[in-house]
C-alpha positions in Angstrom: 0.0 0.0 0.0 2.8 2.4 0.8 4.6 1.7 -2.4 1.3 2.5 -4.2 1.2 5.8 -2.3 4.7 6.6 -3.6 3.6 5.8 -7.1 0.6 8.0 -6.8 2.7 10.9 -5.6 5.1 10.4 -8.6 2.2 10.3 -11.1 0.4 13.4 -9.7 3.2 15.9 -10.1 0.8 18.4 -11.8 -1.7 18.1 -9.0 0.9 18.5 -6.3 2.3 21.6 -8.0 -1.2 23.2 -8.0 -1.5 22.3 -4.3 1.9 23.9 -3.6 0.8 27.2 -5.3 -2.4 27.1 -3.3 -0.4 26.9 -0.1 1.9 29.7 -1.4 -1.2 32.0 -1.9 -2.6 31.2 1.6 0.8 31.7 3.1 1.3 35.0 1.4 -2.1 36.3 2.3 -1.8 35.4 6.0 1.7 36.8 6.1 1.3 40.1 4.2 -2.3 41.3 4.9 -2.1 41.3 8.8 1.1 43.3 8.6 -0.8 46.0 6.7 -3.6 46.2 9.3 -3.7 48.0 12.6 -2.7 46.0 15.6 -5.8 44.4 17.3 -7.3 45.7 20.5 -7.2 43.6 23.7 -10.9 42.7 23.1 -10.2 41.2 19.7 -10.5 37.5 19.2 -9.4 34.9 16.7 -12.8 34.5 15.0 -13.3 38.3 14.4 -9.7 39.5 13.8 -7.5 38.4 10.9 -4.2 39.3 12.7 -4.9 37.0 15.7 -6.2 34.3 13.3 -3.0 34.4 11.3 -1.0 34.3 14.5 -2.8 31.2 15.6 -2.4 29.6 12.2 1.4 30.3 11.9 2.5 29.7 15.5 -0.4 27.8 17.1 -0.9 25.2 14.3 1.5 25.4 11.4 4.9 25.3 13.2 4.2 22.8 16.0 2.3 20.4 13.8 4.8 20.7 10.9 7.4 19.5 13.4 5.1 16.6 14.4 4.6 15.7 10.8 8.3 15.1 10.4 8.2 12.4 13.1 5.1 10.8 11.6 5.7 11.1 7.8 9.2 12.3 7.2 9.8 15.4 5.3 6.5 15.2 3.4 5.8 18.8 4.2 9.0 19.9 2.5 8.3 17.9 -0.7 4.6 18.5 -1.1 3.4 21.6 0.8 6.3 23.9 1.8 5.9 27.4 0.1 9.6 28.3 0.4 10.6 25.0 -1.2 8.1 25.4 -4.1 9.1 29.0 -4.7 12.9 28.3 -4.5 12.5 25.4 -7.0 10.4 27.5 -9.3 12.9 30.3 -9.3 15.7 27.8 -10.0 13.9 26.7 -13.2 13.8 30.3 -14.4 17.2 31.5 -13.1 20.9 31.6 -13.8 21.7 28.0 -13.1 25.1 28.6 -11.5 26.8 25.8 -9.5 26.4 25.6 -5.8 29.5 27.5 -4.3 31.8 26.0 -1.8 30.7 28.4 1.0 27.1 27.2 0.8 28.2 23.6 1.3 29.6 24.4 4.8 28.1 21.9 7.3 27.6 24.5 10.0 24.8 26.4 8.3 21.9 24.4 9.8 23.1 25.2 13.3 24.1 28.8 12.7 20.9 29.6 10.8 18.7 28.0 13.4 20.4 29.9 16.3 20.4 33.3 14.5 16.8 33.0 13.4 15.6 31.9 16.9 17.4 34.7 18.8 16.4 37.4 16.3 12.8 36.2 16.4 12.8 36.7 20.1 14.3 40.2 19.9 11.5 41.4 17.5 8.7 39.3 19.2 8.0 37.3 16.1 5.2 35.2 17.7 3.2 38.3 18.8 3.4 40.9 16.0 2.6 40.5 12.2 5.3 42.9 11.0 7.9 40.8 12.8 6.5 37.6 11.3 6.6 39.2 7.8 10.2 40.2 8.4 11.4 36.8 9.6 9.3 34.5 7.6 9.0 36.7 4.6 12.7 37.5 4.7 13.5 33.8 4.7 11.2 33.3 1.7 12.8 36.1 -0.3 16.2 34.6 0.4 15.0 31.2 -0.7 13.8 32.7 -4.0 17.0 34.6 -4.5 19.2 31.6 -3.9 17.0 29.5 -6.2 17.3 32.0 -9.0 21.0 32.2 -8.8 22.1 28.6 -8.1 21.3 25.2 -9.7 18.8 24.5 -12.5 15.5 23.5 -11.0 16.8 22.2 -7.7 16.4 23.3 -4.1 19.9 24.6 -3.0 18.2 26.7 -0.3 16.5 23.7 1.2 19.5 21.5 1.1 22.0 24.0 2.6 20.6 27.3 4.0 17.0 26.8 5.2 17.0 27.7 9.0 14.9 24.6 9.8 16.6 22.2 7.4 18.7 20.7 10.2 15.8 20.4 12.6 13.6 18.8 10.0 16.4 16.4 9.0 16.9 15.3 12.6 13.2 14.7 13.3 12.6 12.9 10.1 15.1 10.2 11.2 12.4 9.0 13.6 9.7 8.6 10.9 8.3 5.1 10.5 8.4 5.3 6.7 11.1 6.1 4.1 12.0 5.5 0.5 14.0 2.2 0.7 16.7 1.8 -1.9 17.6 -1.7 -3.1 21.2 -1.3 -4.4 21.3 -4.8 -5.8 18.1 -4.2 -7.9 19.7 -0.9 -9.1 22.8 -2.6 -10.2 20.9 -5.3 -11.9 18.9 -2.7 -13.8 22.1 -1.0 -14.9 23.4 -4.3 -16.3 20.5 -4.5 -18.6 21.7 -1.3 -20.3 18.2 0.0 -20.6 17.8 3.7 -21.0 16.1 5.1 -17.9 15.3 8.8 -17.5 17.1 10.4 -14.5 15.1 11.4 -11.5 14.6 15.2 -11.0 15.5 15.1 -7.3 15.0 18.6 -6.0 16.9 18.3 -2.7 19.9 16.7 -4.6 20.0 13.4 -2.8 22.4 10.6 -3.8 19.5 8.2 -4.6 21.4 5.0 -5.3 23.2 5.1 -2.0 20.4 6.8 0.1 20.0 4.9 3.4 18.1 7.3 5.6 15.3 9.8 5.2 16.8 12.9 6.8 17.5 14.6 3.4 14.7 13.1 1.4 11.6 15.4 0.8 9.3 12.5 0.3 7.9 13.9 -2.9 7.7 10.5 -4.7 9.5 11.5 -7.8 11.9 8.6 -7.4 9.3 6.0 -6.6 10.0 2.7 -8.5 13.0 4.2 -10.2 14.9 1.3 -11.8 12.6 -1.0 -9.8 14.9 -0.2 -6.8 13.1 2.5 -4.8 9.8 2.3 -3.0 8.1 3.9 -0.1 8.3 1.4 2.8 7.8 1.0 6.5 10.8 0.8 8.8 11.5 0.8 12.5 11.5 4.3 14.0 14.8 3.4 15.6 16.5 2.2 12.5 18.0 5.4 11.1 19.3 6.7 14.5 20.7 3.3 15.6 22.1 2.1 12.3 22.5 4.8 9.7 23.4 7.7 12.0 26.6 5.9 13.1 28.1 6.9 9.8 26.4 10.2 9.2 26.4 11.9 12.6 28.9 14.7 13.0 29.8 17.6 15.3 27.4 20.0 13.7 24.4 17.7 14.2 25.4 17.2 17.8 25.7 21.0 18.3 22.2 21.5 16.8 20.7 18.9 19.1 22.6 19.8 22.3 23.2 23.5 22.0 20.5 24.4 19.5 17.3 22.4 20.2 18.0 21.7 23.9 19.9 24.9 24.6 19.0 28.0 22.5 15.4 26.9 22.0 15.0 26.3 25.7 16.3 29.7 26.6 14.0 31.3 24.0 11.0 29.7 25.5 12.1 30.3 29.1 13.0 34.0 29.3 9.4 35.3 29.2 8.5 33.4 32.4 11.8 33.3 34.2 12.3 35.2 37.5 16.1 34.8 36.8 15.7 36.9 33.7 13.9 39.6 35.7 16.7 39.5 38.3 19.4 39.7 35.7 17.8 42.7 34.0 17.1 44.6 37.3 20.6 44.0 38.6 22.1 45.3 35.4 19.7 48.3 35.3 20.7 49.3 38.9 24.4 49.0 38.1 24.0 51.2 35.1 22.0 53.9 37.0 24.6 53.9 39.8 27.3 54.4 37.2 25.2 57.1 35.4 25.3 55.1 32.2 21.8 55.8 30.8 21.9 55.0 27.0 21.3 51.2 27.5 17.9 52.1 29.0 16.9 54.0 25.9 13.8 52.5 24.1 14.2 54.2 20.7 15.4 51.2 18.7 13.3 50.5 15.5 10.8 47.6 15.6 12.9 45.6 13.1 15.8 45.5 15.5 14.1 45.4 18.9 10.4 45.1 19.8 8.9 48.6 19.7 5.1 48.9 20.0 4.5 51.7 22.5 0.7 51.7 21.7 0.7 48.2 23.4 3.2 49.1 26.1 5.6 46.7 24.6 9.0 48.3 24.1 12.5 46.9 24.4 15.4 48.9 25.6 19.0 48.1 24.6 19.3 46.6 28.0 16.3 44.3 27.4 17.9 43.1 24.1 21.3 42.5 25.8 19.7 40.7 28.7 17.7 38.5 26.4 20.7 37.5 24.4 22.7 36.9 27.6 20.0 34.8 29.1 19.5 32.6 26.0 23.3 32.2 25.5 23.8 31.3 29.2 21.0 28.8 29.2 22.3 27.2 26.0 25.9 27.0 27.3 25.0 25.7 30.7 22.4 23.2 29.7 24.2 22.1 26.5 27.5 21.6 28.2 25.9 19.7 31.0 24.2 17.4 28.5 27.4 17.0 26.5 29.3 16.1 29.6 26.7 13.4 30.5 27.0 12.0 27.0 30.8 11.9 27.2 30.5 10.0 30.5 28.1 7.5 28.9 30.4 6.9 26.0 33.4 6.3 28.4 31.3 4.0 30.6 30.1 2.0 27.5 33.7 1.1 26.5 36.6 2.9 24.7 36.3 6.6 23.9 35.5 7.6 20.4 34.4 11.0 19.3 32.3 9.3 16.6 30.4 7.5 19.3 29.7 10.7 21.2 28.0 12.2 18.0 26.2 8.9 17.5 24.8 8.8 21.1 23.7 12.4 20.9 21.2 11.3 18.2 19.3 9.4 20.9 18.2 12.8 22.3 16.3 13.7 19.1 12.9 12.6 20.5 13.3 14.7 23.7 14.6 17.7 21.7 11.8 17.5 19.2 9.2 17.1 22.0 10.6 20.2 23.7 10.3 22.4 20.7 6.8 21.1 20.2 5.9 21.9 23.8 7.4 25.3 23.6 5.6 26.3 20.4 2.3 24.7 21.5 2.4 26.9 24.7 1.3 29.7 22.4 -1.5 27.4 21.1 -2.7 26.9 24.6 -2.5 30.6 25.4 -4.5 31.6 22.3 -7.2 28.9 23.0 -7.5 30.0 26.6 -8.2 33.5 25.3 -11.0 32.1 23.2 -12.6 30.5 26.3 -11.5 26.9 25.4 -10.9 25.0 28.7 -7.3 23.9 28.8 -6.9 22.4 32.3 -5.7 19.2 30.7 -2.7 20.8 29.0 -0.2 20.3 31.8 -1.2 16.6 32.1 -0.7 16.2 28.3 2.7 17.9 28.5 3.8 15.5 31.3 2.7 12.5 29.2 4.5 13.8 26.1 7.7 14.4 28.1 7.5 11.0 29.7 7.1 9.3 26.3 10.0 11.3 24.8 12.2 10.4 27.7 11.4 6.7 27.3 12.0 6.9 23.5 15.3 8.6 23.9 16.4 6.0 26.5 15.3 3.2 24.2 17.4 4.7 21.4 20.4 5.1 23.7 20.1 1.5 24.6 19.8 0.4 21.0 22.9 2.5 20.0 25.0 1.0 22.8 23.9 -2.5 21.8 24.8 -1.7 18.2 28.3 -0.8 19.4 28.6 -4.3 21.0 30.9 -4.9 24.0 30.2 -6.0 27.5 27.3 -5.5 29.9 29.0 -2.2 31.0 26.7 -0.5 28.4 23.9 -0.8 30.9 25.9 1.2 33.4 26.4 3.8 30.7 22.7 4.5 30.8 23.0 6.2 34.1 24.8 9.3 32.7 22.2 9.2 29.9 19.5 9.4 32.6 21.2 12.4 34.1 21.2 14.1 30.7 17.4 13.5 30.4 16.9 14.8 33.9 18.6 18.1 33.1 16.2 18.7 30.2 13.2 17.6 32.3 14.2 20.0 35.0 14.3 22.9 32.5 10.8 22.1 31.4 9.7 21.6 35.0 10.6 25.2 35.8 8.7 26.5 32.8 5.5 24.6 33.2 5.2 23.6 36.9 7.6 25.3 39.3 7.7 29.0 38.3 
């Protein structure tokens, strides 16, 4: 049945393209029109105000559930629905067709782009204001079109190398229970027949013959049944992390998991509720006043640099911006370094030290990292639904269940990775530092949802 679904996607390219353009139009409307309207009053609600409705669609539904779709279906969103991907590929068909430059192939872009976008989004309050959303999301879309126009011929260089969420999507899709399985023996046999077979137009530039995992595949179906060797298939949700990631995991993926998703993202969700952030800012403000240094308290920064909406009593000073960056960076360094130390202890306890094993074991944290980002984004969903009068008393219970499930999943992956390494029963002792790493993350969420 899954193979038939892959074939259906392959044969319905025209229909999928129309669907992509429909998504582009809805995306553009919800992004541009609210930014041209006056900000809503406090009495406005989702059902009678387009700005709040668009806010709910983008940050209450779209982002959290796109992340969830990666775990369930792989990167189907990227290949079938993503407006940026569709626009970038369209621009590449019309553009200059230049080769991808060496600087764009740098492996650190997924981490750097995610961190910069996350921090900048907090500085301009991207979740709350439509102009900020237009700047961040619209700016990313314009960049995607520009990169597509200049580089490659009909491919998605932006999606492959520069998209701010490419790394996150790639990590989460490793957990999907389906992928396009490649039978290399069947491929080789097809080549020996010397039959002419049209090449696959793979937009994300995947090495199809040797593709083992699904982290880079956009699940568009274009390669389905190519040479009788590729088909959409079920797999164990643990397979790619335990088996394939051993060869593919690297330091940048580890940085994205440990310092990005479990560090920077945690700080970005934390600061609005943290009494520590308030204490940091108050202490700094008192010191500045004592030293008669007043310019950091100025609130004249433009809205595209720091939040500036005086009509809603929401204005950032330079001190606010500096305190936010400091808090997020400190959270990322403290939490990320603690987790990394626990992983290193686990690797040492499981047998001989290898850096490659550290990067491999870090992949076991993907379920907890993905769950955390989902919980943080869905917090806005809960807030908006409460404002509409929807009872949400069950939300914290659901959060606790999701966290518990993610912890068990990560522990299961860690056990599978260590078993894959082989060795003695010492690997079971190595699960203790892994439990400590999970506990660090759980404590951070405990402060946000239950203890503060």
